[in-house]
C-alpha positions in Angstrom: 0.0 0.0 0.0 1.3 3.4 -0.9 2.0 5.5 2.3 2.1 9.0 0.8 4.9 9.9 3.2 2.8 9.2 6.2 4.3 7.3 9.2 1.7 5.1 10.9 2.0 5.5 14.7 0.0 4.3 17.6 -0.3 6.0 21.0 -0.9 3.3 23.5 -2.2 3.6 27.1 -2.1 0.3 28.9 -3.6 -0.4 32.3 -0.7 0.0 34.8 0.3 -2.2 37.7 2.4 0.0 39.9 5.8 -1.4 40.7 5.2 -4.6 38.6 7.3 -4.4 35.4 6.4 -7.9 34.3 2.7 -7.2 34.4 3.1 -3.9 32.6 5.2 -5.4 29.8 2.6 -8.2 29.5 0.0 -5.6 28.9 2.2 -3.7 26.5 2.9 -6.8 24.5 -0.9 -7.6 24.4 -1.5 -4.1 23.0 1.3 -4.4 20.4 -0.2 -7.7 19.2 -3.6 -6.1 18.7 -2.3 -3.2 16.6 -2.7 -3.0 12.8 0.2 -4.9 11.3 1.1 -1.8 9.2 1.8 0.2 12.4 5.4 1.4 12.2 5.7 3.0 15.7 4.0 2.4 19.0 4.5 4.9 21.9 3.8 4.1 25.5 3.7 6.6 28.4 6.3 8.1 30.7 7.6 5.4 33.1 5.2 2.9 31.6 7.4 -0.1 32.5 7.1 0.6 36.2 4.2 3.0 36.6 4.7 6.7 37.2 3.6 6.7 40.8 6.2 4.3 42.3 7.5 7.1 44.5 10.3 5.9 46.9 10.2 2.4 45.3 12.3 4.1 42.5 15.2 3.9 45.0 15.0 0.1 45.0 17.6 -1.6 42.7 15.2 -4.6 42.5 12.6 -2.5 40.8 15.0 -0.6 38.5 16.9 -3.8 37.5 13.6 -5.7 36.8 12.4 -2.8 34.7 15.5 -3.2 32.5 15.1 -6.9 32.3 11.4 -6.5 31.2 12.3 -3.8 28.7 14.7 -6.3 27.1 11.8 -8.8 27.0 9.6 -6.2 25.4 12.2 -5.5 22.7 12.6 -9.2 22.0 8.9 -10.0 21.9 7.6 -6.9 20.1 6.6 -7.3 16.4 9.9 -7.2 14.4 8.7 -4.6 12.0 7.5 -2.1 14.7 9.5 0.5 16.6 8.5 0.9 20.2 9.1 3.8 22.7 8.5 3.1 26.3 9.2 5.0 29.5 11.5 3.5 32.1 13.5 4.6 35.2 17.1 4.2 34.1 20.3 4.0 36.2 23.2 5.6 34.3 26.4 6.0 36.2 25.5 6.7 39.8 22.2 8.5 39.1 18.7 7.6 38.2 16.9 9.2 35.3 13.4 9.3 33.9 14.0 7.9 30.4 12.4 6.6 27.3 13.8 3.6 25.5 13.7 3.2 21.7 13.3 -0.5 20.7 13.4 -2.1 17.3 14.3 -5.4 15.7 14.5 -7.2 19.0 17.0 -4.7 20.5 17.1 -1.7 22.8 18.7 0.9 20.5 18.9 3.9 22.8 17.6 6.0 25.7 16.4 9.6 25.8 16.7 11.2 29.3 14.2 13.8 30.5 15.6 17.3 31.0 12.9 19.2 32.9 11.7 17.5 36.1 8.6 18.9 37.7 8.8 19.5 41.4 5.6 21.5 42.1 2.1 20.6 43.2 1.7 16.8 43.2 5.0 16.2 41.2 8.1 15.2 43.1 10.4 14.0 40.3 13.6 15.7 41.5 13.3 13.6 44.6 14.0 10.4 42.6 15.5 11.5 39.3 18.3 13.6 38.0 17.9 15.9 34.9 19.7 15.2 31.6 22.3 17.9 32.4 23.6 15.6 35.2 24.1 12.7 32.8 27.8 11.8 33.1 27.9 8.8 30.7 27.1 8.3 27.1 26.2 4.6 27.2 24.7 2.1 29.6 25.0 -1.7 29.6 21.9 -3.6 28.6 22.2 -7.3 28.4 26.0 -6.8 28.2 25.7 -4.4 25.2 26.6 -0.7 25.3 23.5 1.3 24.5 23.6 5.0 23.9 21.9 7.3 26.4 21.5 11.1 25.9 19.3 14.1 26.4 19.8 14.7 22.7 19.3 11.6 20.6 17.4 10.9 17.4 16.5 7.6 15.8 16.5 7.2 12.0 14.3 4.7 10.2 16.4 3.8 7.2 13.5 2.2 5.3 11.3 5.4 5.3 13.8 8.2 6.0 11.7 9.1 9.1 13.7 10.6 12.0 12.2 10.2 15.4 12.9 12.3 18.4 11.6 11.9 21.9 10.5 14.4 24.5 9.0 13.4 27.9 6.1 15.4 29.3 7.6 18.6 30.9 10.3 18.8 28.2 7.6 19.6 25.7 5.9 22.3 27.8 8.9 24.5 28.6 9.4 27.8 26.7 12.4 26.3 24.8 12.0 22.5 24.6 15.0 20.3 23.9 13.7 19.7 20.4 14.2 23.3 19.5 
C-alpha cells in the first residue's frame, strides 16, 4: 500500500500495575499484538514499564533492574517490523533518570533522558530522578551491550527516512523545549 509519506504510529495507554514491570510489559505486548500490522511506531507513556507513581520504590535496585530486564523482553517479543518507545527509570552511572527507550528489531537501541523534572504541586520527580544535564555517561550496559543514552538523541528509520525524536512530558511544555 502506498503510504504518501505518512508514518503510521499508535499512541498506547495500557492499564498499569504500579511497581510490577512484568505485568506492565505483559499488557504492552498484548496491545502491540492487537495493533494494525502496518503500524510502524508504538508509543507508551512516561515510566510505563514501572508505573509513574512508584514514589520511593524508585530507590530500589530490585525495581530498576527488573524494569530493564522486562524492557529487554519487550524489545525481543515486540513485532519485528514495529519500533516501540516506552518510559522507564534508568540508572546511568551513579544516578537515576526518567528515560524513554527506543526499541526495534529485538533490541534496545537507545535511551532519551528527561531534561525538565517537575517539582511542584503533586509532582516530586527531583526527589528520585536527575535531569539530563547531570548525565555523566554516554552509554549504559543492557544485556552486556553498550546502548547510547542522551538528552539529545534521534533515531532514523532507514526504510522510510523518518527521523524520530523523543520528549517526555515537561520537556515539551517549557518555553524552549529540547527539540528546538
